[in-house]
C-alpha positions as CSV (number, residue, x, y, z in Angstrom):
1,M,13.3,9.7,9.0
2,R,10.0,10.9,7.6
3,I,8.3,8.7,5.1
4,E,5.1,9.6,3.2
5,V,2.7,7.1,1.7
6,D,0.1,8.0,-0.9
7,V,-2.2,6.2,-3.3
8,S,-3.8,6.9,-6.6
9,G,-6.8,5.2,-8.0
10,E,-10.4,4.4,-7.0
11,D,-10.1,0.9,-5.6
12,I,-7.1,-1.1,-4.5
13,L,-8.6,-4.1,-6.2
14,S,-8.6,-2.4,-9.6
15,V,-6.0,-2.2,-12.4
16,H,-3.4,0.5,-12.2
17,Y,-4.1,1.4,-8.5
18,S,-0.8,2.7,-7.3
19,I,0.8,3.0,-3.9
20,C,3.9,5.2,-3.5
21,V,6.3,5.6,-0.6
22,A,8.8,8.5,-0.5
23,D,11.3,9.4,2.1
24,E,12.8,12.8,2.9
25,T,16.0,12.0,0.9
26,G,14.0,11.6,-2.3
27,A,14.1,7.8,-2.4
28,I,10.9,6.5,-4.0
29,R,9.3,3.0,-4.1
30,G,6.0,2.2,-5.7
31,Y,3.7,-0.6,-6.6
32,K,1.0,-0.7,-9.3
33,M,-1.7,-3.3,-9.3
34,S,-1.7,-5.4,-12.5
35,Q,-4.7,-6.9,-14.3
36,D,-3.7,-10.4,-13.3
37,T,-3.1,-9.7,-9.6
38,A,-6.3,-7.6,-9.3
39,A,-8.4,-10.4,-11.0
40,T,-6.8,-13.2,-9.0
41,L,-7.3,-11.4,-5.6
42,S,-10.9,-10.5,-6.4
43,R,-11.6,-14.1,-7.6
44,R,-10.0,-15.7,-4.6
45,H,-11.8,-13.3,-2.2
46,S,-15.1,-14.2,-3.8
47,Q,-14.3,-17.9,-3.3
48,E,-13.5,-17.1,0.4
49,C,-9.9,-18.3,0.1
50,Y,-8.8,-15.5,2.5
51,R,-9.6,-14.8,6.1
52,Y,-11.9,-12.0,5.0
53,R,-15.5,-13.0,4.2
54,N,-17.1,-12.0,0.9
55,T,-19.3,-9.4,2.5
56,L,-19.2,-5.6,2.4
57,K,-17.4,-5.5,5.7
58,G,-15.0,-8.3,4.7
59,T,-14.2,-6.7,1.4
60,A,-13.4,-3.4,3.2
61,N,-11.2,-5.3,5.6
62,L,-9.4,-6.9,2.7
63,R,-8.8,-3.6,1.0
64,V,-7.2,-2.1,4.2
65,R,-5.1,-5.2,4.7
66,L,-3.8,-5.1,1.1
67,Y,-2.9,-1.4,1.6
68,V,-1.0,-2.3,4.8
69,I,0.8,-5.3,3.2
70,I,2.0,-3.3,0.1
71,A,2.9,-0.2,2.0
72,A,4.9,-2.2,4.5
73,K,6.8,-4.0,1.7
74,L,7.6,-0.7,0.1
75,I,8.8,0.8,3.4
76,N,10.9,-2.3,4.2
77,N,12.6,-1.9,0.8
78,L,13.8,1.6,1.8
79,K,15.6,0.1,4.9
80,H,15.3,2.7,7.5
81,G,15.5,2.6,11.3
82,P,13.2,4.8,13.3
83,I,10.6,6.4,11.1
84,H,7.8,9.0,11.2
85,L,5.0,8.0,8.8
86,A,2.7,10.5,7.1
87,L,-0.1,8.4,5.5
88,C,-2.6,10.0,3.1
89,N,-6.0,9.7,4.7
90,D,-7.4,7.4,2.0
91,F,-9.0,4.8,4.3
92,D,-11.1,7.1,6.4
93,G,-12.4,5.5,9.6
94,R,-9.8,2.7,9.3
95,Q,-6.9,4.5,11.0
96,S,-6.8,2.2,14.0
97,D,-6.7,-0.9,11.8
98,I,-3.8,0.5,9.9
99,R,-2.0,1.7,13.0
100,S,-2.3,-1.7,14.7
101,S,-1.3,-3.9,11.8
102,L,1.5,-1.9,10.1
103,P,4.2,-2.4,12.8
104,D,3.8,-6.2,12.6
105,L,4.9,-6.2,8.9
106,L,7.9,-3.8,9.2
107,I,11.2,-5.6,9.4
108,E,14.0,-3.1,9.8
109,S,12.0,0.0,10.8
110,T,10.4,1.1,14.0
111,I,7.5,3.5,13.9
112,Q,8.0,6.6,16.0
113,S,4.7,8.2,14.9
114,I,1.9,7.7,12.4
115,N,0.0,10.8,11.1
116,F,-3.0,10.5,8.8
117,T,-3.2,13.6,6.7
118,Q,-3.8,15.0,3.3
119,L,-0.4,15.2,1.7
120,K,0.5,18.5,0.0
121,K,0.4,18.7,-3.8
122,D,4.2,19.0,-4.0
123,S,4.7,15.8,-1.9
124,L,6.8,13.3,-3.8
125,A,4.6,10.5,-2.7
126,H,1.5,12.3,-4.0
127,Q,3.0,13.3,-7.3
128,Y,4.6,9.9,-8.1
129,A,1.5,7.9,-7.0
130,Y,-0.4,9.8,-9.7
131,L,2.3,9.4,-12.3
132,M,2.5,5.7,-11.6
133,R,-1.2,5.2,-12.2
134,K,-0.9,7.0,-15.5
135,D,2.3,5.1,-16.5
136,R,0.8,2.4,-18.8
137,Q,4.1,1.2,-20.1
138,D,5.9,1.0,-16.7
139,H,8.6,3.4,-17.7
140,L,9.2,4.7,-14.2
141,Q,12.1,2.9,-12.6
142,F,11.2,2.6,-8.9
143,Y,8.5,-0.1,-9.0
144,L,8.9,-2.8,-6.5
145,P,7.9,-6.2,-8.0
146,L,5.7,-8.1,-5.5
147,S,4.5,-11.5,-6.4
148,L,1.0,-12.7,-5.7
149,D,2.5,-15.2,-3.2
150,E,4.2,-12.4,-1.3
151,I,0.9,-10.6,-0.9
152,E,-1.3,-13.7,-0.3
153,K,0.8,-15.1,2.5
154,H,-0.6,-12.3,4.7
155,L,-4.2,-12.9,3.6
156,K,-4.8,-16.6,3.8
157,K,-6.8,-18.3,6.5
């Protein structure tokens, strides 16, 4: 099964940053960063509550880890077996970090391949990630609610 992952927004620690996962059957799952979650993650990171130091490198590592955690939760919600991932190349230079940590968080899926690419404009993941970021009233029906605790359990020291 081919699964595409794309994001929309400037910074994963900002409000309305969206991550979207779509499979080849048209199933879509998404997550949009809320004001409270973004503020809490930023505040706790600056207080060094996580394993990532409050430095430029530590913040970059935190951003990649957040992306991996959320993408894995969305992929797990689709419940597939062997998968081929197409990830939009939004974390340039961090492919090896993503490649090494993503399999550890997947529950019912095994990764056959991971390709980092620029998704086509007609890709469902690309289109819906953008729509999710613009959806201020949360009208779209494929959001996956993730609690702060679900995210933080993979970040804490």
